[in-house]
N, C-alpha and C positions, 0 to 999 in steps of 0.2 A: 585966048588966055586959058581956057579950060584944057586945051590940048597939051600945053607944056606941063600943067599940073598933073594931068593924067599920066603923062610919060614919066614924070618924076616919081609918082606913087608906084607905078609899075616897076620902075628900076629899083626902087627901095625894097619892094616886096620880093623881087627876084634875088636881090643881093642877100636878103635875110634867109630866104628859103633854099637857095641853090648853093650858098657858100659851103655848107656841109663840113664834114671832117675828112677832107681828102687824104690827109696823111695819118689818119687814125690807125692804131694798132691795138688789137685785143690783148688784154693782160695775159691771157693764156698763150699768146704767141711770143712773149718776151722772156728772156733769160736775164734776170737782174744780176749784174756784176757788182759785187761788193768791193773787190780788190783786184788789182792787176800786178803781176810780177813780170820782170824783164830780166832775162839772162842771155848769154851768147852760146851758140852751138860751137862744136869743134871747127866747123867750116866758116865761122864768123857771122852767121845769120842770127837774127833775133829769135829767141825762144820766149814767146809770150804765154803766161799762165793766167787764167781767168778764174777767180773764185766766185762761183755762181751759187746763189741761195736755192736750197730745196725747200720751198715754202711749207709744204705739208709736214716735213720733218722738223723744221724749226718750230712751228706752232705746236706740234705734238710733243716735242722735247720740253717746251715750256710748261705744258700741262702735266706731263708724266714726271718731269724732273730727272736729275741724274743723267746717265748715259743711255737711257732706254730709247728704243726706236731706232730709226735710220739716222745716217749722218746728216747734219744740218747743211753742209755745203759740198759741192763737187768741184774738182779742179779739172779744167779743160786746157789743153796746150795746143799751140800752133806755131809754126815757124814761118819766117818771111825775111826778105831783104830789108823791109821797112816795117815799122810798127803797124801801119794801116794795112799792109798786105797780110801780116800775121793775123790781125783781127778779122779780116774778111775771110781768110782761109779757114778760120775756126768754124765757119758755117757748115763745113763738111762733116763736123762731128756733133753738131747740136740740132735739135728739132725746133729750136726757137731762135729769135733774133737777139744778139747780144745788146743789152741796154745799159748804158753807162751813166745815166742820170743820178744813180745812187752810189756810184763808185766813190768811196771815201778813204781809200788807202792805195798807195803805189809803193811797191817794194822793188828796188833796183838792185840787181846783182852787182857784186864788186867789180867784176870784169867789165860790165857795161859802163859803170861809173868811171872807171879808169880810162876807158876809150873815148868817153865824151857823151854828153846828154843833150846837145843842141837839137839833134834830130828828134829825140824822144819828146822833149818839151814843145817843139814846134807842132808836132802832130796833136798833142794833148790840148794845146791852147787853141788850135784851129777848130777842134770839134765842138759842135753846138751842144752836144750832150754832156761832155766831160766837164766836171767842175774843178777849177784850179784851187779850190779850198780843200781838195783831197790831201790827206797827210802823206808825208814822204819819209821813207826810211831806206837805209842801205843794208843789204844782207851781207853779213861778215862771217866768213868761214863756211857758210853753206849757201846754196843757190836760193834765189827768190822763190822758185817753185817749191823747194823743200820747206821754206818758212811758211808759205801759204797752206801747205798740206798738213801741217800739224794741227790736230784737233785739241781744243782747249776745254778744260772741265767747267770753269765758272761761266765765262761768256761763250755761248754755243758757237758763235761765229768768231773765228780767230782774228779776223781783221778788226772787229770791234774791241777785242782784248788789247791789241797792239795800240789802238788809238787811245783807249782809256788809260793804259799804262803810260803812254807819252804824256798825257795831261796831268795825271796824278804825280808822276815822277818829277816832272818839271816843277810842279807846285811844291813838293815836299823834300826832294833830294838835291836838286840843283846841279846835276851832272848830265842832264839830257835836255834837248831842245825840241819843242813841238813845231816842226817845220811843215809848211804846206807847199804845194807845187808853185803857187803864185810867188811866195817868198823866195823860193829857189830861182825862179825865172828872173826875179828882180836882181838877184846876185849875178846872174849870167849876163844881164844886159847893162849892168852898172860898171863903169870903169873905175869906181872908187870903193867897191865892196865885193868880196867873194862870198860864196855860200858855205855854210856848215850844216851837216845833216847827221842825225843820230843813227847809230848802227843797231842792227838787230841780229841776235844769234840764237842758235838752238842749243839748249843744254840737254844732253842725253842722246838717245838714239833716234834720229829722224825717221828711220824706217818703221820703228814701232810707234812713233808719234802720229803717224797718219792712220793708224788702226783705231777702231772704236774702243778697244780695250784701254786706250790711253786716257779716256775720260771716265773709266769705270774703276779706277784705282785711286786710293788716297795719295799714292806717290806715283805720279805719271812717269812713263818712260822717257818722255821728252817734254820740255817746256820752252816757251818763247821768252826771251829776255832781252832787255835793252843793254847795249854795251858799246862804249866807244863813241867818239865824235869824228866824223869824216870831214877833213878840210879840203875844200875845192879851190882850184885855180882856174878861173873861167868856168868851163863846163866839165873839167876833169878832176877826179879824186886824186890828190897827191899824197895825203898822209892821214893815218889814224892817230888820235891822241886819246889818252885815258886818264882817269884819276884826277889828281890835282891840276894837271895841265888842261884837262877837259873843262874843269870848273873855272880855271883862269880865263879861258876864252869867254865863258858865259858871264863872268863878272864884268868884263869890258863891254859886252853886248847888252848889258842891263837886262839879262834874262834870268837872274837869280831872284826867286821869290822867297823860298825858305831853304836853308841847308844847314848842315852840322859841321862845325869846325872843332877839332881837338888840338889843343895847344900844349906844348911842354911847360913844365913848371918845377923849379927847384931840382933839376936833374932827372926828373921823370919825363919820358918822351911823350906819352899820351896821358896827360894829367887832368885837364879841365875841358869840359865840353861846352861849346857855345852854339846856340841855335839862333840863326838870323830870323827876324820877324819883319824886317823892312829894309830894302836896299834901293839905293838910287845911284846911278853912274852917269857922270857927265864928262863930255870931251871938250877941251878947250884948245884951240890952235894958236900958237905963237909964231910970229913971222920975224925973222932977223936976217937982214941982208939977202932977202929973197929966198931964204931957206926955212921951211916949216918945221915946227916941233909940236909935240902933242902932250897935253897934260890930261891924264886920266884921274878923275876925282871920284872916289867911291865913298859913299856915306851909308853906314849900316848900323842898325840897332837890333838888339836881340837879348836873349835870356841865357843865364847859366843853366845848362841842362843836366850836368853831372860833374862830380869832382872825385878824384882818386888820390888826392894829397890833402894833408891837413892845412887848412887855410881859413882865415876869418873873413868871410865875405861882407861883414859889417864895417870893415876898415876901409874907408874911402880912398886911402892912399894905395892900398893893395888893389882896389878896384881900378884905379887909374893906371896902375902898372899892367893889370890884366887887359885893359882896353888897348894899350900900346902893343902888347904881345899879340893880341888878335889882329890888330892892324898890320903888324909885320908879317904875320902868317898869310894874310890875304894878299899883301903886296908881293910876297914871294911867289905865290901861285900865278898872279897876273904877269909878273916879269918873265916867269918861265914860259907862259903861253905866248907872250909877245916874241920872245927869242925864238921859239919853235916856228911861229908863223913867218918871222923874218928870214929864218934859215931856208924855209920852203918858198920864199918870195911870193907869198899870197896874203893879201890884206883882207882877212876875214872879219876885221873889227869895224870897218867903215871909216878908217882914218882918212882915206882919200875923199870920201863924201864930206867929211868935216872940213878938209882943206878947200874943197870946192865951194862950200858955203862961206868960208872966211874970205877967200880971195879968188873969185871966178877967173880973173885974167891969168893969175899964176897957174891955176889948175889947167886952164886951156893949153898952157905951154908945156906942162909936165905930165899930163894924164896918160899919154901913150907909153911913157917909160916908168910909170908909177910903180907897178909891181916889181919889175926887174931891176930898176936903178935906184929909185928914191926910197921906197918903203923899206928895203933891207937895211938901210943905213939911217932910217928915221930916228931921231932922238925922242924917246918917250919917257916922261916922268910920271910916276905913279904915286898918288897921295890917297891914303885911306884914313877916314875918321870913323872909328868904331866906338859904339857906346853900349853899355850894359843897362838894360831897362829894368830887369828883375833878376833876382837870385833864387827864386823859388821859395818854398816854405821853410827852408833851413838856411841859417847863416853859417853854421859850423858843421862840417861833414862828420860822419861816424869815424873815419880814419884818423887816428891820433899819431 
């Protein structure tokens, strides 16, 4: 009896003492990758750009403020036939191991996006280090490498600035969407929904933007800005949309939190401003003779933010007319977005998923031809209920 107990105790002690940290890595041996950029070379290979933190310079910059000291990040590039190959080959240029556990941004070049992202996301999702919660943007007009190379004055690490801009812009402007890698993969693997991703551009001179003088001026030579919405069909980018069409897509996706709408009134084109404070979008599927149709129902409430025409906001009859005008303007944006997506034969709204939920047997029969045959001719009705919650501290504007 004593012998089995002794063996068990010995085994337990050995397991505790000998397990060790066989895969441990010293912090000084790691290159922390904050962002990854992917472009294509002229010969069709991947050009991977890695934004690596310079720890001493980041800490020093926070203490000194401004643009003093060294640059907070370094950009390392490598090429390969696959993403993993490019990542491994980068070891020839670094004295540390690339560490992806803190990678929170992926910038995809437009050429890569148009050729397809299946292979890219396959490698990212398989990696035990890479987090699929990393934000995703598409470089528009410039390469992903150029975007990551721009030094930013407020947030020392440009990847952090892009992420924060995505969050705050989606929350207050309503023409951008904060997409992560997991959400994009869901769009690729779903037969009833395609992906949309916000675009990122460089305003100014990208060559000057990567110099430290860019953060030492009150007017930087280059800035990173969000612009446009990329519509995908399966894993390929098929079209960019901007402005009201861009917002129309987000109305349907129920991704509008706050936004500003300017409506015409009494012959003036931009007369009254309306700021949404709460939005809810619902999709309802109707089936008739085996043919689906969609009802998009948008409910929004908000405040009058500004007026440029004489109007008595205390008159409830005028307020009712204003609510109808706001509803018509939102309806116009949504219909324009739906027509654009139907023209490109890409269901970025998730109408297919709604049909699947409503009638799984019907969906099983039509899903293979949904994007190319059924979605382009889908009948979609848009209903908008807009309400004005407050008119501000004045009922009558200064304009007479």
